[in-house]
C-alpha positions as CSV (number, residue, x, y, z in Angstrom):
1,M,125.1,118.1,115.9
2,T,122.2,115.7,116.5
3,K,118.7,116.4,115.2
4,K,115.4,115.4,116.7
5,A,113.2,112.8,114.9
6,Y,109.8,111.2,115.6
7,L,108.4,107.8,115.1
8,L,104.6,107.5,114.8
9,L,102.7,104.2,114.7
10,Q,99.3,103.7,113.1
11,D,97.7,103.1,116.4
12,G,98.9,106.4,117.8
13,L,102.1,105.4,119.6
14,L,104.6,108.2,119.4
15,A,108.3,108.0,120.2
16,E,110.9,110.8,120.1
17,G,114.5,110.1,119.3
18,T,117.5,111.2,117.3
19,L,117.8,111.2,113.5
20,V,120.1,108.7,111.8
21,G,120.8,108.5,108.1
22,A,119.3,111.1,105.8
23,P,117.0,113.8,107.0
24,G,113.4,113.4,105.7
25,T,110.1,111.6,106.1
26,T,109.6,107.9,105.4
27,G,106.7,105.5,105.9
28,G,106.0,101.8,105.6
29,E,104.9,98.7,107.5
30,I,106.9,98.5,110.8
31,C,108.4,95.1,111.7
32,F,111.2,93.8,113.8
33,N,114.2,91.5,113.2
34,T,115.7,89.5,116.1
35,G,119.1,88.9,114.5
36,M,122.1,89.9,116.6
37,T,124.3,90.6,113.5
38,G,123.9,91.2,109.8
39,Y,122.3,94.6,109.7
40,Q,123.6,95.5,106.3
41,E,122.3,92.2,104.9
42,I,118.9,92.9,106.4
43,Y,118.8,96.5,105.0
44,T,119.7,95.3,101.5
45,D,117.3,92.3,101.4
46,P,114.6,93.3,98.8
47,S,112.0,91.3,100.8
48,Y,112.0,94.3,103.2
49,F,110.9,96.8,100.5
50,G,108.2,99.0,101.9
51,Q,109.0,98.3,105.5
52,I,110.5,100.1,108.5
53,V,112.8,97.7,110.3
54,V,113.3,97.6,114.1
55,T,116.4,95.7,115.1
56,T,116.2,94.1,118.5
57,A,120.0,94.0,118.9
58,A,120.7,96.9,121.3
59,H,123.7,98.3,119.4
60,I,123.7,98.9,115.6
61,G,126.4,100.2,113.4
62,N,129.5,99.2,115.4
63,Y,131.2,97.3,112.6
64,G,130.4,99.7,109.7
65,T,129.6,98.6,106.2
66,L,131.1,96.6,103.3
67,D,130.0,96.4,99.7
68,D,130.5,92.6,99.8
69,E,127.9,92.2,102.5
70,Q,125.0,93.6,100.4
71,E,122.2,91.3,99.2
72,S,121.3,93.8,96.4
73,A,122.6,97.0,94.9
74,G,121.8,99.0,98.0
75,P,119.3,99.3,100.9
76,T,115.7,98.5,100.0
77,I,114.1,99.3,103.4
78,S,111.9,102.3,104.0
79,G,113.6,103.2,107.3
80,I,115.3,101.9,110.5
81,V,114.6,102.1,114.2
82,V,117.4,101.3,116.6
83,N,118.2,101.7,120.3
84,E,121.8,102.7,120.4
85,F,123.4,103.8,117.2
86,S,127.2,103.8,116.6
87,W,128.4,106.7,114.6
88,E,131.9,105.2,114.4
89,Y,133.1,101.7,113.6
90,S,135.9,99.4,114.7
91,R,136.2,96.9,111.9
92,Q,139.3,97.7,109.9
93,T,138.0,96.2,106.6
94,A,134.8,98.3,106.6
95,T,134.7,101.0,104.0
96,Q,132.4,103.5,105.7
97,S,130.2,104.0,108.7
98,L,126.6,103.0,108.8
99,Q,125.7,106.7,109.1
100,Q,127.6,107.5,105.9
101,Y,126.1,104.5,104.1
102,L,122.5,105.5,105.1
103,E,123.1,109.1,104.0
104,K,124.6,108.0,100.7
105,H,121.4,105.9,99.9
106,G,118.9,108.4,101.3
107,I,117.6,106.1,104.1
108,T,116.0,107.9,107.1
109,G,116.1,106.4,110.5
110,I,115.7,107.1,114.2
111,C,117.7,106.0,117.2
112,N,117.6,106.4,121.0
113,V,114.2,104.7,121.0
114,D,113.2,102.1,123.5
115,T,113.1,99.2,121.1
116,R,112.3,96.6,123.8
117,M,109.1,98.5,124.5
118,L,108.4,98.9,120.7
119,V,108.9,95.2,119.9
120,R,106.6,94.2,122.7
121,H,104.1,96.7,121.4
122,I,104.3,95.2,117.8
123,R,104.1,91.6,119.2
124,N,100.9,92.5,121.1
125,K,99.2,94.8,118.5
126,G,100.5,93.2,115.3
127,A,102.3,94.7,112.3
128,M,101.0,98.1,111.3
129,N,102.1,101.1,109.3
130,A,104.5,103.7,110.8
131,L,106.2,107.0,109.9
132,I,109.6,108.4,110.7
133,S,110.2,112.1,110.3
134,S,112.9,114.7,111.1
135,E,111.0,117.5,109.4
136,L,107.3,117.1,110.4
137,T,105.5,117.7,113.6
138,P,103.5,114.8,115.2
139,E,100.3,116.5,114.0
140,Q,101.6,116.7,110.4
141,M,102.8,113.1,110.6
142,R,99.3,111.8,111.3
143,A,98.0,113.1,108.0
144,E,101.1,111.8,106.1
145,L,100.8,108.3,107.8
146,A,97.2,108.0,106.6
147,R,98.5,108.0,103.0
148,V,100.9,105.0,103.5
149,P,99.3,101.9,101.8
150,S,98.5,98.7,103.6
151,M,100.9,95.8,102.9
152,E,97.9,93.5,102.5
153,G,97.0,93.4,98.8
154,L,100.1,95.2,97.8
155,E,102.2,93.9,94.8
156,L,105.8,95.0,95.2
157,A,108.0,92.4,93.5
158,S,107.8,94.3,90.1
159,K,109.4,97.3,91.9
160,V,112.5,95.5,93.0
161,T,113.1,93.0,90.2
162,T,115.9,93.3,87.6
163,P,115.0,95.4,84.6
164,Q,116.7,93.1,82.2
165,P,117.7,89.3,82.1
166,Y,121.3,88.5,83.0
167,L,123.5,85.4,83.3
168,T,125.5,84.4,86.3
169,G,127.0,81.2,87.6
170,S,129.5,78.5,86.6
171,E,130.2,76.9,83.2
172,S,127.7,74.2,83.9
173,E,125.6,72.1,81.7
174,I,122.7,72.6,84.1
175,R,120.7,75.7,83.3
176,I,118.4,77.3,86.0
177,A,115.9,80.0,85.1
178,A,115.4,82.2,88.2
179,L,112.4,84.4,88.4
180,D,113.6,87.5,90.2
181,L,110.9,88.8,92.6
182,G,113.5,90.4,94.8
183,I,116.3,87.9,94.7
184,K,119.2,88.0,97.2
185,K,122.8,87.7,96.0
186,S,123.5,84.9,98.5
187,I,120.8,82.8,96.9
188,L,122.5,83.1,93.5
189,K,125.9,82.3,95.0
190,N,124.5,79.1,96.6
191,L,122.8,78.0,93.3
192,C,126.2,78.6,91.6
193,R,128.0,76.7,94.4
194,A,125.7,73.7,93.9
195,G,126.7,73.6,90.2
196,S,124.5,75.5,87.8
197,C,124.4,78.3,85.3
198,I,121.6,80.7,86.1
199,K,119.7,83.2,84.0
200,V,117.8,85.7,86.1
201,F,114.6,87.0,84.6
202,P,112.4,90.0,85.5
203,A,109.4,89.3,87.6
204,R,106.8,89.6,84.9
205,T,108.6,87.5,82.3
206,A,106.3,85.0,80.6
207,F,106.9,81.3,81.0
208,A,107.2,81.0,77.2
209,E,109.9,83.6,77.1
210,M,112.0,81.8,79.8
211,E,111.5,78.5,78.0
212,K,113.3,79.9,74.9
213,W,116.6,79.6,77.0
214,N,115.7,75.9,77.4
215,P,116.4,75.7,81.2
216,H,116.5,72.4,83.0
217,G,114.8,73.8,86.1
218,Y,113.2,76.9,87.6
219,F,113.8,78.9,90.8
220,I,111.2,81.2,92.2
221,S,112.8,83.8,94.5
222,N,112.0,85.6,97.7
223,G,110.6,89.1,97.5
224,P,108.3,91.7,99.1
225,G,104.5,92.3,99.2
226,D,101.4,90.2,99.3
227,P,101.7,87.0,97.2
228,A,97.9,86.8,96.6
229,A,98.2,90.1,94.7
230,M,100.6,88.5,92.1
231,D,98.3,86.8,89.6
232,Y,101.0,87.1,86.9
233,A,103.5,85.1,89.0
234,I,101.0,82.5,90.1
235,D,100.1,81.9,86.5
236,T,103.8,81.5,85.6
237,V,104.3,78.9,88.4
238,K,101.2,77.0,87.2
239,Q,102.7,76.8,83.7
240,I,106.1,75.6,85.0
241,L,104.3,72.8,86.9
242,A,102.2,71.9,83.9
243,A,105.4,71.6,81.8
244,G,106.8,69.1,84.4
245,K,110.0,71.1,85.0
246,P,111.7,70.9,88.4
247,L,110.9,73.9,90.6
248,F,112.3,75.3,93.9
249,G,110.8,78.3,95.7
250,I,112.0,80.3,98.6
251,C,109.9,82.5,100.8
252,L,107.6,84.5,98.4
253,G,108.4,81.7,95.9
254,H,107.1,79.2,98.5
255,Q,103.8,81.1,98.9
256,L,103.4,81.3,95.1
257,L,103.9,77.6,94.7
258,A,101.1,77.1,97.3
259,L,98.8,79.6,95.5
260,A,99.5,77.9,92.2
261,C,98.2,74.7,93.7
262,G,95.0,76.3,95.0
263,I,96.3,76.8,98.6
264,S,95.6,80.2,100.1
265,T,97.9,82.5,102.0
266,Y,97.2,84.9,104.9
267,K,98.7,87.9,106.6
268,M,100.5,87.0,109.8
269,H,100.0,88.9,113.0
270,H,103.6,90.2,113.1
271,G,105.6,87.8,111.0
272,H,108.9,85.9,111.4
273,R,112.1,87.9,111.0
274,G,115.5,86.9,112.4
275,L,118.5,84.5,112.3
276,N,117.3,82.1,115.1
277,H,114.1,80.5,114.1
278,P,113.8,76.7,114.9
279,V,112.4,74.5,112.1
280,K,111.9,70.8,112.0
281,N,112.4,68.8,108.8
282,L,109.6,66.3,108.9
283,L,111.3,64.1,106.2
284,T,114.5,63.6,108.2
285,G,113.4,64.4,111.8
286,L,116.2,66.9,112.1
287,G,116.0,70.4,113.5
288,E,117.4,73.4,111.7
289,M,118.1,76.9,113.0
290,T,117.0,79.2,110.2
291,S,117.0,82.7,108.8
292,Q,113.5,84.1,108.2
293,N,111.9,87.2,106.8
294,H,108.2,87.0,106.0
295,G,104.9,88.5,107.0
296,F,102.6,86.1,105.0
297,A,102.2,82.4,105.4
298,V,100.6,79.4,103.8
299,N,97.2,78.2,105.0
300,E,97.7,75.1,107.1
301,K,94.2,73.7,106.6
302,D,94.4,74.1,102.8
303,V,97.6,72.1,102.7
304,M,96.3,69.3,104.9
305,N,93.2,69.0,102.6
306,H,95.3,68.9,99.4
307,P,95.8,65.4,98.0
308,D,99.0,66.2,96.1
309,V,100.8,68.5,98.6
310,E,102.6,67.5,101.7
311,V,104.3,69.4,104.5
312,T,108.0,68.9,104.7
313,H,109.0,71.5,107.4
314,I,107.3,73.2,110.3
315,H,108.2,76.1,112.6
316,L,108.7,74.8,116.1
317,N,107.5,78.0,117.8
318,D,104.0,78.2,116.3
319,N,103.7,75.2,114.0
320,T,103.3,77.3,110.8
321,I,104.2,75.6,107.6
322,M,107.8,76.1,106.6
323,G,108.1,73.8,103.6
324,I,106.0,71.8,101.2
325,R,106.5,69.5,98.2
326,L,104.3,68.2,95.5
327,K,103.7,64.4,95.4
328,N,103.0,64.3,91.7
329,K,105.6,66.9,90.5
330,K,109.3,67.7,90.9
331,A,108.6,70.8,93.0
332,F,109.3,71.9,96.5
333,S,109.6,75.1,98.5
334,V,110.6,76.5,101.9
335,Q,109.3,79.6,103.7
336,Y,112.6,80.5,105.3
337,H,115.9,81.6,103.7
338,P,118.4,78.7,103.4
339,E,121.2,80.9,101.9
340,A,121.2,82.5,105.4
341,S,123.6,85.3,105.0
342,P,125.2,86.0,107.6
343,G,123.8,82.7,109.1
344,P,123.0,80.2,110.3
345,H,123.8,77.8,107.5
346,D,121.9,74.6,108.6
347,S,119.7,74.6,105.5
348,R,122.0,75.1,102.6
349,Y,121.6,71.4,101.7
350,L,118.4,72.4,100.0
351,F,120.3,74.0,97.1
352,D,122.2,70.7,96.6
353,E,118.9,68.7,96.7
354,F,117.4,71.0,94.0
355,I,120.3,70.7,91.7
356,K,120.4,66.9,92.2
357,M,116.7,66.8,91.3
358,V,117.3,68.9,88.2
359,R,120.2,66.7,87.1
360,E,118.2,63.5,87.5
361,H,115.3,65.0,85.6
362,A,117.6,66.2,82.8
363,A,119.2,62.7,82.5
364,Q,115.8,61.1,81.9
365,P,115.1,60.1,78.2
366,V,112.6,62.4,76.4
367,G,109.3,60.7,75.8
């Protein structure tokens, strides 16, 4: 038996639909993802922590769920909004339906919503907070929605990081220290594939503590929240750069590298989220189709005015900065997700370039 649910946006837009997942009330910043596949990878990406995700694909849930397709231990989103929801699935290798999966993890969602209208609304009005509820009236939801914090100024990485350090990867002589701000499993798989042993550290681990493992290079991961609210991580990146160790940052890690260099970040109007974003590599002149998930970006003017930082990649839709590198350090970063699970895989070369940089640095004589 279906149950009614409501979606209420901060600007007053109200939509009625059908409950999916677990009954309840959930709030967060509402955003949309334009990918046509990969809903389980989206829902388990820790970068979405604190967000309600609208999927623009018209049909969600048709191929069920698999543990192997998770980017973390379970879904990290606040809720989902979909058009047509499939209560059954056709893929024989799937272990359970999306409905069973959402119920198991306590995720509340709503379906039978006009997502075309909703996405146009967000594109016009910008990202804002929203509430989904199967138990409150619209009047009660307004009071509850007012208590949902703004994403701007919110530090969230410490809420999704690993509680303890752990080792992963191949039996390699190259050791990479990864600062987990919400790291995805596919990133670790790609670092392993490129040939490295990785030790993953909690978000607030001090640089001196990571140095005790004697890593050859550092990786700064993706993650949720406002990068400008992460003074602890900005300071860690500054110390890594001062020590002259190779560094690679993705998404939130990209923004933190910029902030560590004195370059500001800003909240985007509605962000970039999907599997089909065109990026140009300014170093090679080649185009890449990329996977993206971010609501903050690096300030273009600050980069252009910085003598030691150069732009390496740009977004071809709006010219926002997608990659930078330091001229005087072995450090670079990209705003998008080159591990790209489920795809596209145009940008996986970046992991190989990072490990190559680390190997060359490690081979240099000390002093």
